[in-house]
C-alpha positions as CSV (number, residue, x, y, z in Angstrom):
1,X,0.0,0.0,0.0
2,X,2.7,2.4,0.9
3,X,4.6,1.7,-2.3
4,X,1.5,2.3,-4.4
5,X,0.9,5.6,-2.5
6,X,4.5,6.7,-3.1
7,X,4.2,5.8,-6.8
8,X,0.9,7.8,-7.0
9,X,2.7,10.7,-5.3
10,X,5.6,10.6,-7.8
11,X,3.2,10.5,-10.7
12,X,1.3,13.5,-9.4
13,X,4.5,15.5,-8.8
14,X,5.7,14.7,-12.3
15,X,2.4,15.8,-13.8
16,X,2.6,19.1,-11.8
17,X,6.1,19.7,-13.1
18,X,5.0,19.0,-16.7
19,X,2.1,21.5,-16.2
20,X,4.5,24.1,-14.8
21,X,6.8,23.7,-17.8
22,X,3.8,23.9,-20.2
23,X,2.5,27.1,-18.5
24,X,5.8,29.0,-18.8
25,X,5.2,32.2,-20.8
26,X,7.9,33.0,-23.2
27,X,8.4,36.2,-25.3
28,X,7.4,35.5,-28.9
29,X,7.2,31.8,-27.8
30,X,11.0,31.6,-27.7
31,X,12.7,33.7,-25.0
32,X,12.3,33.0,-21.3
33,X,12.1,35.7,-18.6
34,X,13.4,33.3,-15.9
35,X,16.8,33.5,-14.3
36,X,17.6,37.1,-15.5
37,X,19.7,38.7,-12.8
38,X,19.5,42.4,-12.1
39,X,23.0,43.8,-11.3
40,X,21.9,47.4,-10.8
41,X,19.7,47.2,-7.6
42,X,18.6,50.8,-8.1
43,X,16.8,49.9,-11.3
44,X,15.3,46.6,-10.0
45,X,11.9,48.0,-9.3
46,X,11.7,49.9,-12.5
47,X,12.7,47.2,-15.0
48,X,9.6,45.0,-15.3
49,X,10.3,41.4,-16.4
50,X,6.7,40.3,-16.2
51,X,6.3,37.3,-18.6
52,X,4.4,38.1,-21.8
53,X,4.0,36.5,-25.2
54,X,3.3,39.6,-27.2
55,X,4.5,42.9,-25.6
56,X,1.4,44.9,-26.3
57,X,-0.6,46.3,-23.3
58,X,-2.8,48.6,-25.4
59,X,-1.5,51.7,-23.6
60,X,-3.3,50.9,-20.3
61,X,-0.4,52.4,-18.3
62,X,-1.0,55.9,-19.4
63,X,-4.1,56.2,-17.2
64,X,-2.1,56.1,-14.0
65,X,0.9,58.2,-13.0
66,X,4.2,56.4,-13.0
67,X,2.4,53.2,-14.0
68,X,4.8,52.7,-16.9
69,X,7.3,51.2,-14.4
70,X,5.1,48.1,-14.5
71,X,5.1,47.9,-18.3
72,X,7.4,45.1,-19.6
73,X,10.8,46.3,-20.5
74,X,10.6,44.9,-24.0
75,X,7.3,46.8,-24.7
76,X,9.0,50.0,-23.4
77,X,11.8,49.4,-26.0
78,X,9.2,48.9,-28.7
79,X,7.4,52.1,-27.7
80,X,10.7,54.0,-28.0
81,X,11.3,52.5,-31.5
82,X,7.9,54.1,-32.4
83,X,9.3,57.6,-31.8
84,X,8.7,60.3,-34.5
85,X,10.0,59.1,-37.8
86,X,9.3,56.3,-40.2
87,X,7.9,54.1,-37.4
88,X,5.7,56.7,-35.6
89,X,2.5,55.1,-34.4
90,X,3.2,51.7,-36.1
91,X,3.2,49.3,-33.2
92,X,3.0,46.1,-35.3
93,X,6.0,47.2,-37.4
94,X,8.0,48.2,-34.2
95,X,7.2,44.8,-32.7
96,X,8.6,43.0,-35.8
97,X,11.7,45.2,-35.7
98,X,12.5,44.3,-32.1
99,X,11.6,40.6,-32.8
100,X,14.1,40.5,-35.7
101,X,16.7,42.3,-33.6
102,X,16.3,39.7,-30.9
103,X,16.8,36.9,-33.4
104,X,20.1,38.6,-34.6
105,X,21.3,39.0,-31.0
106,X,20.7,35.4,-30.3
107,X,22.5,34.3,-33.4
108,X,25.5,36.6,-32.8
109,X,25.9,36.0,-29.0
110,X,24.1,32.8,-28.2
111,X,22.6,34.6,-25.2
112,X,19.0,35.4,-24.1
113,X,18.1,38.7,-25.9
114,X,16.1,39.8,-22.9
115,X,19.2,39.5,-20.7
116,X,21.2,41.5,-23.3
117,X,18.5,44.2,-23.3
118,X,18.6,44.4,-19.4
119,X,22.4,44.7,-19.4
120,X,22.3,47.4,-22.1
121,X,19.7,49.4,-20.1
122,X,21.8,49.1,-16.9
123,X,25.0,50.2,-18.7
124,X,23.3,53.1,-20.5
125,X,21.3,54.6,-17.6
126,X,23.0,57.9,-16.4
127,X,23.2,58.5,-12.7
128,X,23.8,62.2,-12.9
129,X,22.6,65.1,-15.0
130,X,22.5,68.9,-14.9
131,X,19.6,71.3,-14.4
132,X,19.4,75.0,-15.2
133,X,19.1,77.4,-12.3
134,X,18.6,81.1,-12.6
135,X,19.9,83.3,-9.8
136,X,20.0,87.1,-10.0
137,X,19.5,87.1,-13.8
138,X,22.4,84.6,-14.2
139,X,21.7,81.1,-15.5
140,X,24.1,78.4,-14.5
141,X,24.0,74.6,-14.4
142,X,23.9,72.4,-11.3
143,X,24.6,68.7,-11.0
144,X,21.6,66.6,-9.8
145,X,20.9,62.9,-9.2
146,X,18.6,61.2,-11.7
147,X,15.6,59.3,-10.5
148,X,15.6,55.5,-11.3
149,X,12.5,55.8,-13.6
150,X,14.1,58.6,-15.6
151,X,17.3,56.6,-15.8
152,X,15.5,53.8,-17.6
153,X,13.6,56.3,-19.8
154,X,16.9,58.0,-20.9
155,X,18.6,54.6,-21.4
156,X,15.9,53.3,-23.7
157,X,15.7,56.6,-25.6
158,X,19.4,56.8,-26.3
159,X,19.6,53.1,-27.3
160,X,16.8,53.6,-29.9
161,X,18.2,57.0,-31.0
162,X,21.6,55.4,-31.6
163,X,20.1,52.6,-33.7
164,X,18.0,55.1,-35.6
165,X,20.9,57.3,-36.4
166,X,23.1,54.3,-37.5
167,X,20.4,53.1,-39.9
168,X,20.2,56.4,-41.7
169,X,21.9,56.4,-45.2
170,X,23.0,52.9,-44.4
171,X,22.1,49.7,-46.3
172,X,21.6,47.9,-43.0
173,X,18.1,47.7,-41.6
174,X,17.1,49.3,-38.3
175,X,16.7,45.8,-36.8
176,X,20.4,45.1,-37.5
177,X,21.5,48.5,-36.1
178,X,19.3,48.0,-33.0
179,X,20.8,44.5,-32.4
180,X,24.3,45.9,-32.7
181,X,23.6,48.8,-30.4
182,X,22.2,46.5,-27.7
183,X,25.1,44.1,-28.0
184,X,27.7,46.9,-27.7
185,X,25.8,48.5,-24.7
186,X,25.5,45.2,-22.9
187,X,29.3,44.8,-23.2
188,X,29.8,48.4,-21.9
189,X,31.5,49.4,-25.2
190,X,32.1,53.1,-25.8
191,X,31.2,52.6,-29.4
192,X,27.6,52.3,-28.2
193,X,25.6,55.5,-28.5
194,X,23.8,54.9,-25.3
195,X,26.9,54.2,-23.2
196,X,28.8,57.2,-24.7
197,X,25.8,59.4,-24.1
198,X,25.7,58.3,-20.4
199,X,29.5,59.1,-19.9
200,X,29.0,62.5,-21.6
201,X,26.1,63.4,-19.3
202,X,27.9,62.3,-16.2
203,X,31.1,64.1,-17.2
204,X,29.3,67.4,-17.7
205,X,27.4,66.8,-14.4
206,X,30.7,66.2,-12.6
207,X,32.1,69.4,-13.9
208,X,29.0,71.3,-12.6
209,X,29.2,70.1,-9.0
């Protein structure tokens, strides 16, 4: 009796494990959100890795202040790809661009593209910036700390801006340029537009202390 109970328990546990594996949600049915480590603890609450198949939340986050911190980081990248230009307002086209870029990243590095994106955001997020102060008719700049949410915003903006600029007057597609930008930024390479922009902002802020 005990052996039969143990066998039944093993069978049930195996079925539960199979169900858990079947229920795992992967981005585009390929890339897993599991086991992605956040190295920059300051950005941990503001980089959402909530599992989704298609990163499209229909803009629900805009109805609540600061709610974009809960939007999946891949969708936020897609939203930045849609900035004014050829892709303005074309969500389906932007999704295809990012999907193609992720395929290129996986082929070139063999890594999970979501992890590469997270590393690129962490390496491109500036910690310091300058603000304009007017005192007695004189305008001067003062160094200030950047909030974590704005750090992620600036990192995504600069990564997409670098890819957009690289694709202009270039036979390479924007997906290839985006993939290269993310790979360079994830390796903290100064050739990346996002990483170089971060160092430039922090250098100017340091001089304005």
